[in-house]
MISE-637497 format. One record per residue (C-alpha): z negated, x, y negated; residue in one letter. Coordinates in nm, 4 decimals, decimal comma, m for minus. Example, Ala and Ser with C-alpha at 12.3 -4.5 7.8 and 13.67 -1.06 7.14 Angstrom:
# MISE-637497
(node (m0,7800 1,2300 0,4500) A) (node (m0,7140 1,3670 0,1060) S) 
This chain:
# MISE-637497
(node (2,0170 7,5928 m7,3850) X) (node (1,8843 7,6953 m7,7247) X) (node (1,5377 7,6200 m7,8670) X) (node (1,5331 7,3892 m8,1730) X) (node (1,4556 7,6761 m8,4102) X) (node (1,7335 7,8923 m8,2618) X) (node (1,4952 8,1751 m8,1705) X) (node (1,5290 8,1421 m7,7887) X) (node (1,8301 8,1076 m7,5625) X) (node (1,7908 8,0182 m7,1919) X) (node (2,0565 8,0736 m6,9262) X) (node (1,9547 7,9240 m6,5946) X) (node (2,0881 7,8487 m6,2487) X) (node (1,8944 7,6544 m5,9884) X) (node (1,6697 7,3537 m5,9321) X) (node (1,3060 7,3098 m6,0410) X) (node (1,1787 7,0326 m5,8133) X) (node (0,8486 6,9684 m5,9898) X) (node (0,9943 6,9528 m6,3434) X) (node (0,8721 6,5969 m6,4007) X) (node (0,5106 6,6958 m6,3413) X) (node (0,5501 7,0051 m6,5533) X) (node (0,7050 6,7984 m6,8306) X) (node (0,3970 6,5699 m6,8417) X) (node (0,1707 6,8712 m6,8884) X) (node (0,3850 7,0039 m7,1708) X) (node (0,4523 6,6824 m7,3695) X) (node (0,1441 6,7205 m7,5853) X) (node (0,2791 7,0501 m7,7144) X) (node (0,6573 6,9916 m7,7041) X) (node (0,8842 6,7165 m7,8190) X) (node (1,1413 6,6518 m7,5494) X) (node (1,4677 6,5071 m7,6719) X) (node (1,6689 6,5549 m7,3504) X) (node (1,6028 6,5054 m6,9809) X) (node (1,6341 6,7422 m6,6851) X) (node (1,4724 7,0641 m6,5594) X) (node (1,6423 7,3061 m6,8003) X) (node (1,4646 7,1829 m7,1117) X) (node (1,1310 7,1841 m6,9191) X) (node (1,1840 7,5445 m6,8133) X) (node (1,2722 7,6401 m7,1743) X) (node (0,9676 7,4681 m7,3189) X) (node (0,7282 7,6088 m7,0566) X) (node (0,8454 7,9674 m7,1033) X) (node (0,8187 7,9426 m7,4850) X) (node (0,4751 7,7870 m7,4749) X) (node (0,3171 7,9800 m7,1849) X) (node (0,5303 8,2892 m7,1313) X) (node (0,5469 8,4618 m6,7903) X) (node (0,2465 8,2702 m6,6583) X) (node (0,4540 7,9553 m6,6538) X) (node (0,6808 8,1014 m6,3797) X) (node (0,4059 8,0725 m6,1135) X) (node (0,3899 7,6978 m6,1820) X) (node (0,7541 7,6437 m6,0813) X) (node (0,8557 7,4938 m5,7468) X) (node (1,2180 7,5434 m5,6458) X) (node (1,4941 7,8012 m5,6626) X) (node (1,6115 7,9775 m5,9741) X) (node (1,7540 8,2707 m6,1549) X) (node (1,7139 8,2683 m6,5268) X) (node (1,7168 8,4876 m6,8389) X) (node (1,5431 8,3994 m7,1651) X) (node (1,6487 8,5814 m7,4823) X) (node (1,4075 8,6103 m7,7724) X) (node (1,6102 8,6917 m8,0839) X) (node (1,3002 8,7687 m8,2901) X) (node (1,1555 9,0378 m8,0650) X) (node (1,4956 9,1266 m7,9200) X) (node (1,3611 9,1050 m7,5630) X) (node (1,4943 8,9498 m7,2471) X) (node (1,2868 8,7913 m6,9703) X) (node (1,4529 8,7621 m6,6263) X) (node (1,3184 8,6031 m6,3095) X) (node (1,4110 8,4955 m5,9561) X) (node (1,2505 8,2396 m5,7243) X) (node (0,9856 8,3456 m5,4701) X) (node (1,2112 8,3847 m5,1635) X) (node (1,5282 8,5079 m5,3428) X) (node (1,7526 8,2059 m5,2876) X) (node (1,9285 8,2538 m5,6216) X) (node (2,0676 8,5968 m5,7163) X) (node (2,0259 8,7861 m6,0401) X) (node (2,1744 9,1336 m6,1118) X) (node (2,1466 9,3583 m6,4195) X) (node (2,2476 9,6940 m6,5529) X) (node (2,1165 9,8896 m6,8519) X) (node (2,3173 10,1373 m7,0629) X) (node (2,3321 10,2689 m7,4134) X) (node (2,4859 9,9426 m7,5321) X) (node (2,2007 9,7319 m7,4021) X) (node (2,1461 9,5141 m7,0963) X) (node (2,3936 9,2940 m6,9022) X) (node (2,2965 9,0399 m6,6387) X) (node (2,4712 8,7882 m6,4170) X) (node (2,4353 8,5910 m6,0939) X) (node (2,7288 8,7644 m5,9281) X) (node (2,8354 9,1257 m5,9346) X) (node (3,2022 9,0568 m6,0182) X) (node (3,0912 8,8765 m6,3370) X) (node (2,8577 9,1612 m6,4252) X) (node (3,1296 9,4096 m6,3726) X) (node (3,3515 9,2378 m6,6300) X) (node (3,0850 9,2980 m6,8875) X) (node (3,0275 9,6619 m6,8040) X) (node (3,0798 9,9278 m7,0779) X) (node (3,1237 10,1943 m6,8206) X) (node (3,3001 10,2282 m6,4809) X) (node (3,0845 10,1735 m6,1784) X) (node (3,0378 10,4408 m5,9100) X) (node (2,9169 10,4204 m5,5571) X) (node (2,5505 10,4690 m5,4910) X) (node (2,5531 10,6855 m5,1768) X) (node (2,1871 10,6104 m5,0985) X) (node (2,2716 10,2384 m5,0907) X) (node (2,5772 10,3133 m4,8732) X) (node (2,3483 10,4817 m4,6274) X) (node (2,1256 10,1736 m4,6146) X) (node (2,4301 9,9517 m4,5732) X) (node (2,5403 10,1352 m4,2595) X) (node (2,1827 10,1276 m4,1258) X) (node (2,1103 9,7616 m4,1826) X) (node (2,4375 9,5888 m4,2679) X) (node (2,3209 9,5040 m4,6195) X) (node (2,1414 9,6621 m4,9132) X) (node (1,7694 9,6864 m4,9544) X) (node (1,5932 9,4536 m5,2016) X) (node (1,6361 9,5663 m5,5643) X) (node (1,9540 9,7720 m5,5051) X) (node (2,3275 9,7173 m5,4889) X) (node (2,6255 9,9255 m5,3774) X) (node (2,6626 10,0552 m5,7302) X) (node (2,4699 10,3247 m5,9071) X) (node (2,2556 10,1858 m6,1862) X) (node (2,3295 9,8216 m6,0966) X) (node (2,0070 9,6624 m5,9930) X) (node (1,8780 9,3296 m5,8535) X) (node (1,5713 9,1384 m5,9764) X) (node (1,3379 9,1238 m5,6831) X) (node (1,2427 8,7845 m5,5330) X) (node (0,9079 8,6656 m5,6632) X) (node (0,9322 8,8936 m5,9706) X) (node (1,0034 8,8862 m6,3397) X) (node (1,1512 9,1666 m6,5478) X) (node (1,1163 9,2049 m6,9247) X) (node (1,3518 9,4294 m7,1190) X) (node (1,3369 9,5068 m7,4942) X) (node (1,5949 9,6434 m7,7297) X) (node (1,4120 9,9738 m7,7265) X) (node (1,5236 9,9972 m7,3610) X) (node (1,1730 9,9503 m7,2376) X) (node (1,1555 9,7698 m6,9086) X) (node (0,8621 9,6111 m6,7170) X) (node (0,8739 9,4482 m6,3760) X) (node (0,5888 9,2403 m6,2283) X) (node (0,5285 9,0218 m5,9256) X) (node (0,4138 8,6636 m5,9917) X) (node (0,3873 8,5701 m5,6213) X) (node (0,3439 8,7551 m5,2990) X) (node (0,3930 8,6491 m4,9430) X) (node (0,0416 8,5907 m4,8070) X) (node (m0,0658 8,8848 m4,5939) X) (node (m0,1427 8,7417 m4,2466) X) (node (m0,4606 8,9469 m4,2259) X) (node (m0,5888 8,7853 m4,5428) X) (node (m0,4435 8,4464 m4,4733) X) (node (m0,5885 8,1125 m4,5641) X) (node (m0,7348 7,8910 m4,2983) X) (node (m0,4880 7,7780 m4,0332) X) (node (m0,3310 7,4400 m4,1324) X) (node (m0,3679 7,1426 m3,9070) X) (node (m0,0730 6,9383 m3,7836) X) (node (m0,1052 6,6605 m4,0457) X) (node (m0,1300 6,9077 m4,3382) X) (node (0,1886 7,0813 m4,2332) X) (node (0,3806 6,7583 m4,1776) X) (node (0,2854 6,6382 m4,5243) X) (node (0,3915 6,9615 m4,6901) X) (node (0,7317 6,9761 m4,5129) X) (node (0,7905 6,6063 m4,5707) X) (node (0,7333 6,6612 m4,9446) X) (node (0,9656 6,9600 m4,9473) X) (node (1,2457 6,7580 m4,7838) X) (node (1,1900 6,4598 m5,0094) X) (node (1,2055 6,6686 m5,3284) X) (node (1,5332 6,8279 m5,2146) X) (node (1,6936 6,4879 m5,1550) X) (node (1,6566 6,4006 m5,5216) X) (node (1,9898 6,4629 m5,6947) X) (node (2,2452 6,3033 m5,9283) X) (node (2,4984 6,3296 m5,6484) X) (node (2,5034 6,2559 m5,2782) X) (node (2,3175 6,5028 m5,0567) X) (node (2,4517 6,6160 m4,7133) X) (node (2,3390 6,8776 m4,4673) X) (node (2,4629 7,1609 m4,2443) X) (node (2,3895 7,0789 m3,8786) X) (node (2,4505 7,3539 m3,6210) X) (node (2,2554 7,1926 m3,3386) X) (node (1,9826 7,4555 m3,3534) X) (node (1,6179 7,3696 m3,3936) X) (node (1,5886 7,4375 m3,7692) X) (node (1,8930 7,2486 m3,8973) X) (node (1,8272 6,9635 m3,6498) X) (node (1,4693 6,9245 m3,7667) X) (node (1,5659 6,9251 m4,1358) X) (node (1,8439 6,6683 m4,0718) X) (node (1,6076 6,4514 m3,8721) X) (node (1,3455 6,4584 m4,1462) X) (node (1,6080 6,3952 m4,4189) X) (node (1,7645 6,0972 m4,2285) X) (node (1,4232 5,9401 m4,1816) X) (node (1,3818 5,9294 m4,5607) X) (node (1,7264 5,7870 m4,6445) X) (node (1,8564 5,4326 m4,6383) X) (node (2,2203 5,5404 m4,5910) X) (node (2,3604 5,7663 m4,3200) X) (node (2,3226 6,1379 m4,3905) X) (node (2,6532 6,3253 m4,3919) X) (node (2,6347 6,6322 m4,1685) X) (node (2,8734 6,9181 m4,1035) X) (node (2,9234 7,1985 m3,8468) X) (node (3,1758 7,4602 m3,7498) X) (node (3,2964 7,5285 m3,3959) X) (node (3,5058 7,7899 m3,2142) X) (node (3,7767 7,7685 m2,9500) X) (node (3,5747 8,0216 m2,7559) X) (node (3,3177 7,8015 m2,5762) X) (node (3,0705 8,0853 m2,5514) X) (node (3,0257 8,0647 m2,9352) X) (node (3,0797 7,6890 m2,9858) X) (node (2,7705 7,4833 m3,0762) X) (node (2,9467 7,1575 m3,1458) X) (node (2,8166 6,9697 m2,8439) X) (node (2,4567 7,0266 m2,9608) X) (node (2,5463 6,9246 m3,3188) X) (node (2,7186 6,6112 m3,1855) X) (node (2,4183 6,5321 m2,9637) X) (node (2,1821 6,5648 m3,2613) X) (node (2,4066 6,3659 m3,4963) X) (node (2,4169 6,0738 m3,2492) X) (node (2,0406 6,0997 m3,1860) X) (node (1,9461 6,0574 m3,5495) X) (node (2,2516 5,8586 m3,6579) X) (node (2,4240 6,0805 m3,9146) X) (node (2,7855 6,0595 m4,0300) X) (node (2,9047 6,3804 m3,8693) X) (node (3,2161 6,5954 m3,9134) X) (node (3,3177 6,9316 m3,7668) X) (node (3,5996 7,1822 m3,7976) X) (node (3,7170 7,4731 m3,5772) X) (node (3,7473 7,8302 m3,6897) X) (node (4,0215 7,9528 m3,4623) X) (node (4,0885 8,3042 m3,5867) X) (node (3,9832 8,5819 m3,8253) X) (node (4,0753 8,4802 m4,1797) X) (node (4,1406 8,7981 m4,3704) X) (node (4,2349 8,6278 m4,7003) X) (node (3,9158 8,4179 m4,6978) X) (node (3,7004 8,7197 m4,6287) X) (node (3,8610 8,9303 m4,8949) X) (node (3,8280 8,6469 m5,1516) X) (node (3,4534 8,6174 m5,0763) X) (node (3,3961 8,9875 m5,0919) X) (node (3,6008 9,0567 m5,4022) X) (node (3,5279 8,7547 m5,6153) X) (node (3,1791 8,6436 m5,5089) X) (node (2,9853 8,9263 m5,3369) X) (node (3,1297 9,2219 m5,5222) X) (node (3,0065 9,4636 m5,2586) X) (node (3,0247 9,5187 m4,8813) X) (node (2,8542 9,2729 m4,6450) X) (node (2,8353 9,3046 m4,2693) X) (node (2,7346 8,9623 m4,1461) X) (node (3,0431 8,8102 m3,9838) X) (node (2,8988 8,4581 m4,0029) X) (node (2,9921 8,4651 m4,3707) X) (node (3,3258 8,3228 m4,2590) X) (node (3,2089 8,0105 m4,0742) X) (node (2,9482 7,9541 m4,3537) X) (node (3,2333 7,9513 m4,6010) X) (node (3,4306 7,7132 m4,3856) X) (node (3,1420 7,4656 m4,3368) X) (node (3,0781 7,4735 m4,7107) X) (node (3,4459 7,3946 m4,7734) X) (node (3,4314 7,1105 m4,5266) X) (node (3,1173 6,9643 m4,6910) X) (node (3,2626 7,0060 m5,0433) X) (node (3,5108 6,7261 m4,9885) X) (node (3,2254 6,4751 m4,9635) X) (node (2,9082 6,6237 m5,1234) X) (node (2,7981 6,8798 m5,3776) X) (node (2,4476 6,9393 m5,2390) X) (node (2,3665 7,0275 m4,8761) X) (node (2,0362 7,0883 m4,6983) X) (node (2,0026 7,3818 m4,4604) X) (node (1,7574 7,5027 m4,2005) X) (node (1,7414 7,8559 m4,3468) X) (node (1,4153 8,0388 m4,3011) X) (node (1,3016 7,8820 m3,9726) X) (node (1,3629 8,1871 m3,7566) X) (node (1,1813 8,4274 m3,9942) X) (node (0,8891 8,2038 m4,0599) X) (node (0,8266 8,0613 m3,7079) X) (node (0,9310 8,3460 m3,4762) X) (node (1,2754 8,2275 m3,3701) X) (node (1,4651 8,5544 m3,3126) X) (node (1,4760 8,7034 m2,9670) X) (node (1,3890 9,0426 m3,1120) X) (node (1,0356 8,9092 m3,1518) X) (node (1,0127 8,8366 m2,7800) X) (node (1,1679 9,1794 m2,7127) X) (node (0,8817 9,3342 m2,9138) X) (node (0,6333 9,1568 m2,6968) X) (node (0,8030 9,2890 m2,3827) X) (node (0,8177 9,6357 m2,5468) X) (node (0,4389 9,6495 m2,5667) X) (node (0,4215 9,6508 m2,1865) X) (node (0,7420 9,8379 m2,1143) X) (node (0,6351 10,1469 m2,3131) X) (node (0,3301 10,1774 m2,0909) X) (node (0,5442 10,2562 m1,7852) X) (node (0,5938 10,6175 m1,6772) X) (node (0,8802 10,7787 m1,8697) X) (node (1,0669 10,8858 m1,5500) X) (node (1,0628 10,5328 m1,4144) X) (node (1,1892 10,3974 m1,7447) X) (node (1,4727 10,6529 m1,7634) X) (node (1,5807 10,5681 m1,4060) X) (node (1,5799 10,1954 m1,4765) X) (node (1,7675 10,2323 m1,8015) X) (node (2,0392 10,4491 m1,6415) X) (node (2,0900 10,1913 m1,3604) X) (node (2,0846 9,8909 m1,5902) X) (node (2,3331 10,0507 m1,8374) X) (node (2,5907 10,0696 m1,5596) X) (node (2,6002 9,6923 m1,5122) X) (node (2,9134 9,5514 m1,6771) X) (node (2,8718 9,2887 m1,9438) X) (node (3,0533 8,9520 m1,9239) X) (node (3,2578 8,8311 m2,2212) X) (node (3,0125 8,5648 m2,3354) X) (node (2,7570 8,5294 m2,6068) X) (node (2,4372 8,7199 m2,5318) X) (node (2,2418 8,3880 m2,5138) X) (node (2,4349 8,3086 m2,1947) X) (node (2,4068 8,6444 m2,0178) X) (node (2,0963 8,8049 m1,8673) X) (node (2,2816 9,1362 m1,8450) X) (node (2,3665 9,1301 m2,2154) X) (node (2,0035 9,0429 m2,2923) X) (node (1,8849 9,3379 m2,0869) X) (node (2,1329 9,5707 m2,2645) X) (node (2,0170 9,4376 m2,6006) X) (node (1,6580 9,5087 m2,5014) X) (node (1,7499 9,8643 m2,4033) X) (node (1,9082 9,8977 m2,7468) X) (node (1,5777 9,7901 m2,9017) X) (node (1,3969 10,0560 m2,6925) X) (node (1,6430 10,3240 m2,8032) X) (node (1,5972 10,2260 m3,1705) X) (node (1,2209 10,1989 m3,1526) X) (node (1,1613 10,5271 m3,3324) X) (node (1,4261 10,4426 m3,5952) X) (node (1,2541 10,1061 m3,6589) X) (node (0,9002 10,2465 m3,6944) X) (node (0,7594 10,1506 m3,9353) X) (node (0,9635 9,8326 m3,9153) X) (node (1,1687 9,7384 m4,2273) X) (node (1,4645 9,5595 m4,0724) X) (node (1,6792 9,5801 m3,7525) X) (node (1,9009 9,8878 m3,7614) X) (node (2,2606 9,8735 m3,6402) X) (node (2,2753 10,2225 m3,4852) X) (node (2,0505 10,4611 m3,2961) X) (node (1,9878 10,7694 m3,5122) X) (node (2,2105 10,9872 m3,2904) X) (node (2,5037 10,7415 m3,3184) X) (node (2,4419 10,7082 m3,6915) X) (node (2,4625 11,0860 m3,7390) X) (node (2,7843 11,0983 m3,5351) X) (node (2,9464 10,8174 m3,7310) X) (node (2,8166 10,8939 m4,0830) X) (node (2,7220 11,2612 m4,0949) X) (node (2,7135 11,2675 m4,4748) X) (node (2,4554 10,9913 m4,4973) X) (node (2,1831 11,1031 m4,2562) X) (node (1,9499 11,2267 m4,5249) X) (node (2,0377 10,9494 m4,7747) X) (node (1,8812 10,6094 m4,8366) X) (node (1,6909 10,4161 m5,0943) X) (node (1,3161 10,4032 m5,1005) X) (node (1,2122 10,0624 m4,9718) X) (node (1,0429 9,8582 m5,2464) X) (node (0,6620 9,8202 m5,2177) X) (node (0,6967 9,4730 m5,0609) X) (node (0,5633 9,5441 m4,7162) X) (node (0,1877 9,5314 m4,6673) X) (node (0,0737 9,8406 m4,4821) X) (node (m0,2432 9,6475 m4,3973) X) (node (m0,0428 9,4417 m4,1471) X) (node (m0,1367 9,6237 m3,8241) X) (node (0,0005 9,3833 m3,5635) X) (node (0,3579 9,4933 m3,4830) X) (node (0,4889 9,1354 m3,4259) X) (node (0,3249 9,0128 m3,7475) X) (node (0,4771 9,2963 m3,9427) X) (node (0,8222 9,2082 m3,8068) X) (node (0,7878 8,8496 m3,9294) X) (node (0,6544 8,9707 m4,2633) X) (node (0,9326 9,2276 m4,3113) X) (node (1,2101 8,9933 m4,2009) X) (node (1,0990 8,7314 m4,4529) X) (node (1,1039 8,9912 m4,7363) X) (node (1,4099 9,1979 m4,6383) X) (node (1,6441 9,0424 m4,3798) X) (node (1,6117 8,6882 m4,5092) X) (node (1,6882 8,7474 m4,8824) X) (node (1,9332 9,0370 m4,8314) X) (node (2,1443 8,8861 m4,5463) X) (node (2,0870 8,5196 m4,4678) X) (node (2,0342 8,3931 m4,8224) X) (node (2,3132 8,6076 m4,9684) X) (node (2,5581 8,4756 m4,7108) X) (node (2,4680 8,1116 m4,7639) X) (node (2,4518 8,1274 m5,1413) X) (node (2,7829 8,3098 m5,1980) X) (node (2,9742 8,1133 m4,9333) X) (node (2,8483 7,7763 m5,0553) X) (node (2,8787 7,8458 m5,4274) X) (node (3,2371 7,9685 m5,3731) X) (node (3,3067 7,6024 m5,2884) X) (node (3,0742 7,4599 m5,5599) X) (node (2,8240 7,3395 m5,3040) X) (node (2,4513 7,3826 m5,3839) X) (node (2,2420 7,4494 m5,0680) X) (node (1,8758 7,3629 m5,0542) X) (node (1,6326 7,5008 m4,7900) X) (node (1,3184 7,2863 m4,7401) X) (node (1,1672 7,5382 m4,4964) X) (node (1,1653 7,7918 m4,7831) X) (node (0,9494 7,5749 m5,0073) X) (node (0,6765 7,8282 m5,0981) X) (node (0,3999 7,5924 m4,9729) X) (node (0,5696 7,5766 m4,6334) X) (node (0,6069 7,9510 m4,6327) X) (node (0,2385 8,0064 m4,7159) X) (node (0,1351 7,7708 m4,4348) X) (node (0,3673 7,9401 m4,1838) X) (node (0,2123 8,2826 m4,2626) X) (node (m0,1407 8,1527 m4,2266) X) (node (m0,0712 8,1075 m3,8568) X) (node (m0,1098 8,4131 m3,6245) X) (node (0,2154 8,5605 m3,4966) X) (node (0,1245 8,5033 m3,1295) X) (node (0,1070 8,1270 m3,1986) X) (node (0,4646 8,1337 m3,3225) X) (node (0,6129 8,3549 m3,0547) X) (node (0,5224 8,4264 m2,6913) X) (node (0,6973 8,6179 m2,4105) X) (node (0,9138 8,3223 m2,3210) X) (node (0,9198 8,1084 m2,6363) X) (node (0,9857 8,1260 m3,0041) X) (node (0,8882 7,8591 m3,2614) X) (node (0,6047 7,7587 m3,0334) X) (node (0,3835 7,6226 m3,3099) X) (node (0,6749 7,4311 m3,4681) X) (node (0,7458 7,2643 m3,1358) X) (node (0,3794 7,1616 m3,1018) X) (node (0,4019 6,9811 m3,4391) X) (node (0,7497 6,8319 m3,4092) X) (node (0,8160 6,8275 m3,0374) X) (node (0,8676 6,4527 m3,0156) X) (node (1,1120 6,4418 m3,3086) X) (node (1,4065 6,6246 m3,1409) X) (node (1,5636 6,5838 m2,7958) X) (node (1,4226 6,8254 m2,5348) X) (node (1,7735 6,9775 m2,4943) X) (node (1,7504 7,1035 m2,8520) X) (node (1,4085 7,2598 m2,8041) X) (node (1,4966 7,4219 m2,4700) X) (node (1,8501 7,5453 m2,5490) X) (node (1,9156 7,9162 m2,5655) X) (node (1,8830 8,0828 m2,9057) X) (node (2,2378 8,1443 m3,0273) X) (node (2,2529 8,1830 m3,4013) X) (node (2,5666 8,1422 m3,6119) X) (node (2,7687 8,3969 m3,4170) X) (node (3,1476 8,4453 m3,4202) X) (node (3,3757 8,5888 m3,1469) X) (node (3,4137 8,9141 m3,3412) X) (node (3,4734 9,1102 m3,0132) X) (node (3,8120 8,9395 m2,9831) X) (node (3,8895 8,9805 m3,3559) X) (node (3,8443 9,3576 m3,3218) X) (node (4,1172 9,3522 m3,0566) X) (node (4,3532 9,1808 m3,2969) X) (node (4,3844 9,1762 m3,6767) X) (node (4,0470 9,3347 m3,7520) X) (node (4,1454 9,6379 m3,5482) X) (node (4,4580 9,7003 m3,7557) X) (node (4,2642 9,6501 m4,0831) X) (node (4,0010 9,9030 m3,9819) X) (node (4,2694 10,1561 m3,8897) X) (node (4,4204 10,1204 m4,2404) X) (node (4,0789 10,1775 m4,4012) X) (node (4,0070 10,4801 m4,1889) X) (node (4,3120 10,6567 m4,3315) X) (node (4,1324 10,6716 m4,6630) X) (node (3,7716 10,7043 m4,5358) X) (node (3,5236 10,8730 m4,7662) X) (node (3,3793 11,2108 m4,6762) X) (node (3,0494 11,0755 m4,5469) X) (node (3,2280 10,8814 m4,2700) X) (node (3,3760 11,0585 m3,9607) X) (node (3,7017 10,8613 m3,8798) X) (node (3,7399 11,0160 m3,5346) X) (node (3,3979 10,8839 m3,4288) X) (node (3,4704 10,5381 m3,5653) X) (node (3,8047 10,5319 m3,3781) X) (node (3,6306 10,6384 m3,0594) X) (node (3,3819 10,3542 m3,0910) X) (node (3,6608 10,1069 m3,1618) X) (node (3,8689 10,2245 m2,8661) X) (node (3,5699 10,2092 m2,6373) X) (node (3,5146 9,8477 m2,7430) X) (node (3,8789 9,7496 m2,6918) X) (node (3,9011 9,9182 m2,3452) X) (node (3,5779 9,7605 m2,2276) X) (node (3,6704 9,4178 m2,3639) X) (node (4,0131 9,4253 m2,2042) X) (node (3,8514 9,5498 m1,8761) X) (node (3,6032 9,2629 m1,8796) X) (node (3,8804 9,0125 m1,9306) X) (node (4,0847 9,1607 m1,6475) X) (node (3,7862 9,1482 m1,4086) X) (node (3,7111 8,7877 m1,4952) X) (node (4,0726 8,6905 m1,4393) X) (node (4,0682 8,8607 m1,0966) X) (node (3,7407 8,6989 m1,0012) X) (node (3,8339 8,3440 m1,0969) X) (node (4,2126 8,3407 m1,0242) X) 
């Protein structure tokens, strides 16, 4: 959209939910000839500059070009729901919402950023601000960037996640209910019908229940299931759909879909991505796209309200590390010898114990905590010898004043894991099918309230989302609150015995120098042998 005098041009993707209120405050100074949030954003930025950004409520990525000063203003929403990449060279600046589009505009060929590759193999994604490509950067969530034709660049934060130590007063139940209600209500306003993703977990169930309570027609909800019952959540989604009365549909993901994955990586992400739930997220988006173009999600609930089991593991760790080292070593050796069953870890105490031992082994590698690492430092050095001393410097997002280890995990996961993994997955998979997802739990007022509550009120030794349950305990069936935490997992163990195995072997034949193919093959063979062994034992036990 261009300003009436032609000086400014705005390119914008997203939704500003409070645009009507903002418009009222601008009408004295601006003559509006069109409706919608785009013209309000344009007017506000022209009249008030960067300070207007902090007044926005919603999700966005935008660039504003000023032809008079030859300067460009870029910004992303507070939590990073909408992406924005840019690169600067002798020709000027290029920016886009997706890397493949940005690459088309490049005046030079792109080369691998080895430091980012090192981070990718540590975490499964790239750290905030960086990409897989050298000199190709990402606008940080909650920031704006100004570039001028003299190649001067300035980056500033307009919002920060409240530091729990300096938090506001703890909200009461009624205050929180009112804020989340308003967040859901705003996201139901659209020119098209709004649906929702319903996995049967606490977060999506709560959002669907709140949304349905505010609608006169039946909410359309969608879920993805698997033939492998250990990973299938459809019974919980069906239970919740019947409980609140939604019009529910589901679809089964039966096997690894190489063509779908390559399409997502090549045409939408434009760089590696290790979260295998990208595939079912794409499938549920495709399913929803036949009926709706906007879908609500429960994204953010785990990071804000202590839903991940690694938070409970951290609480156990506080006590475990006080045991004598010899006793710990003896216990770990004995427990490691217990064979794992072929089920999701949420259904196996042995798998949970093994995962906890992995947390213990990685404790040094995750101190100070930035994000969960995928490999112990010894295994990392064996697999990726050329990357041991590489890695990007984490951006200054993490408050060192957060002393409590559990609080720091929540804080870091909201600033790193959430925008770099979860929101990337959901945005690219949904937009690939022209579905706009909206996350009420990531409304910045909800986020601020969540972080004004001490971590130990969110998560205890036996429970996550404790405070959320206290507020909304009577809104969902007890079976939803008490079910095992599962997440959007896929049966990737089986896929690595089949097509994924062959694909990895092909890639290893052309592996870069910083990867040791023999160690990767050893890891893969160990997985296949153990997986086949488990299957054989189960057949013998139950035949």
